[in-house]
N, C-alpha and C positions, 0 to 999 in steps of 0.2 A: 274319128273316134268310132270304134265298133259299137254295136248295140249292147254287147255284154259289158264293155267298159263304161258305157253311158249309164246303164242301169246300176252298175256298181257305184258309180259316182253319185247318182241320185240317192241310192240307198245310204251311202255314208253321209250325205248332206242332211237327209231326213233324220238319221241317228244323231247327228250333231245338234240339230234343232231340238230334238227331244231331250237331249241331255242338258242343253241350256235352259229349256223350260222347266225341267226337273230341278235344276239348281236354283232357279228363281223362286220356286215354291218350297225349297227344301227346309227352310226355317219355319215352315208351317206344315210340315209333313205329318204331324200327329192329328191333324183335323180329319175326322172320319175314320181313324184307324182304331181297331179294337185291340187295345194293349193287353187284353187278357186272352187273346186267341192263341192257339198252339203255335202259330207261326212266330209269335212275339215272346213266348215264355218257355218254349221247349228247346231241346237240343237234339239234333239228328246225328251227333257224333259223341263219342266218349273221350275223356282225356287221353287214354292210351292210343286211340285212333288219331287224335290231333298230333300226339308225339310221333307217331309213325310217319305221318305226312311231313312233319318237320325234319325227321331223320333222312328222308329221301330228297329233301330240297338241296339246292346248290345256289351259289351266288348268281349264276346265269339263269337259273330256273327256280325262283323262290316259291315257297309253298303258297298255294292260291286257295283261299277260303271264300271267294266271292259269293255273296248271297247265302252262305251257310248259316244254319240255325245253331248257335252255340250258347244260347241263353242259359244262365244258371250254372254253368260248368265252373269247376275250380281249376283254373289254368295258372294259378299263382306260381311265380318263379320260372316260367317257361321263357325260352329265348325265341321270340317271335319277330326278331329284327328282319326288316325288309319283306315281311310277308304281305300278301295282298288280302285285305279283309274288307274290300269294297262292298258296301250294302249288306255286310254280315249282321246277324242279330246277336248281340252280346249283352242283352238286358240282364242286369243283376249278376253278370259273370264276375268271378273273382280273378283279378289279374294282379294281385299284390306282388310287388317286386319283380314283375315280369319285364322283359326287355322287348320293346316295340320300336327301337330306333329305326327310322326310315320306313316304318310300316305305312301302308296305304289304307286308311280308314275312312275314305271318302264315302259319305252317305251311309255310314254304319250306324247301327242303333246300339247305344251304350247307356240306356236309361238305368239309373241306380247302380251302375257298374262300380266295382271296387278296384281302383288302380293305385291304391296307396303305395307310395315308394316306387312306382313303376318308372321306367325310363322310356320316354317317347321323343328322344332327340331327333330332330329333323323329320318327324312323322308328318303325314298329310291327313288333316281332319277337315275336309271340305264338306259342308252341309251335313255334318254328323250330328246326331241327336244324343246329347249327353246330359240332359237335365238330371240334377241331383247326383251326378257321378261323384265319387270320392277320389280325389287326386292329391291328397295331403302328402307333401314331401316328394311328389313326382317331379321328374325333370323333362320339361317340354321345350328346352332351349333350342332355338332355331327351327321350331316346328311351324307349319302353315296351318293356322287354325281359323276356320270360318264356321265354327260349330255353335250349337245352342247349348250353353252351359248354365242355363237358368237354375239357380239354387244349388249349384255344384260347390264342392269344397276343395280349395287348393291352398290350404294353410301350409305355409312354409315351402310351397312348390316353386319351381323356376320356369319362367317363360322368357328368360333373357334372350334377346336377339330374335325372338319369335315374331311372326307376322300374323297379327289378328285383325288388322284393319281392312277396310274396304279398298279394293283396287278400282279406283274410279275410271280407269280406262276400259274396264270390262264389267259394267254394271247396267247394260242396256235392258236386262230383263228383271231388274230388281236389286236392291242393296244386299250384298252378301258380305257379312262380317261376323265376328264373334259376338255372341250375346252372353253376358255375364251378370245379368240382372239378379240381384239379391244373392250373389255368390259370396262365399266366405273366402276372402283373399288376404287374411292377416299374414304378415311377414312374407308376402310374396316377393320373389326376386323377378322384377320386370325391367331390369336394366336394358336400355336401348331397344325395348320392345316397341313394335308398331301397334298402337292402340287407337289409331285414328278412326273416328266414327263408331267405335265400339260402344255397345250398350252396357254401361256399368251402373245403371240406376239402382240405388239402394244396396250396392255392393259394399262389403266391409273390407276396407283396405288399410286397416290400422297397422302402422309399422311397416307398410310395404315399401320396397325400394323401387322408385320410379325414375331413378337417375337416367337421364338421356332418353327417356321414353317419349314417343309422340302421342299426345293426347288431343291432337287436332280434331275439333268437331266431335269429340267424344261426349257421350251422354253420361253425366256424373250426378244427375239430380238425386238428392237424398243419400248419396254415397258417404261413407265414413272414412275420411283420410287422416284421422288423428295420428300424429306422429310420423306420417309418411315422409320419405326422403324424396324431394322433388328437384334436386339439383339438375339443371339443364333439361328438365322436362318441358315439353312444348305444349302450352295451354291454348294455343291459337284457336278460337272458336269453340272451345269446350264449354258445355252448359253446366254451370255450378249451382243451379238453383237448389237451395236448401241442403247443399252438401256441407259436411262437417270438415273444416280445415283448421283443426285445433293443434297448436304447437307443431306445425310442419317443420321439417329440416331442410334448409336451403331454399326457402321460398324467394329470397332476395336474388337467387341465382337461377331462378326458373326463367324460361323463355316465353315471351308473349303473354304473360299473365294479365297484362293490361287489355288484351284482346279477348279474354274469356268472357262468356256471357253470364249475366246475372250474378256478378261479383258482389253486388249490393245485397244479395239475398243469401250470402254465405253465413254459416254458423261458425264463429271464430272462437267461442268460449262457452 
């Protein structure tokens, strides 16, 4: 191995370790960050400039907005499918009815972003910061979501077949999974979604369709599952302390409900 190749290999290894370390702390990224700074609230591009970049893109070379400051822009209705938005700032950005199918939003900032009715089918949301984001009616089916969605609203949205759970084969640097604490998830379509180890504490899941979903080791403390459809949902190891499980649909057909934690502390009426 030549000296150049050796140095390149060492450089790539160092970069890989840095990315792993970054991912480990990504769900605590807001610690010490000034959310009022220009870097977090301003935009360095206009909507016409974004549209111009999209017009030049191709399937082989999608538009790349890595690290761009796009906060506060109105990008509603744009087709951003397969675009690269890694580590982009999209705080309070309006993306209503936008198409983000297959988009890469890893480590992106979408605090208070409005994605109402947006399509994010098959999108990548690893270590994304999406607290209080609005995704009512959005389609995230098949997406990979390990984002912080604390206080977000996904009323009537779809995460069918999406992967929000922790991959325990790749957690050496810390647990990475979706956080939906105190999220509004009424009428959510979560059919066959992987919600294993997901933080759903105090989430409102009234009328949600959890058919076939994996809730293995999920944190459901204080969650409201009133009227939820739980046919074939897997509750193995799920923590149900103080959760509301009033008039559920198909509980007799749920999997491993007897293996759930704190069933004696459920609220059933």
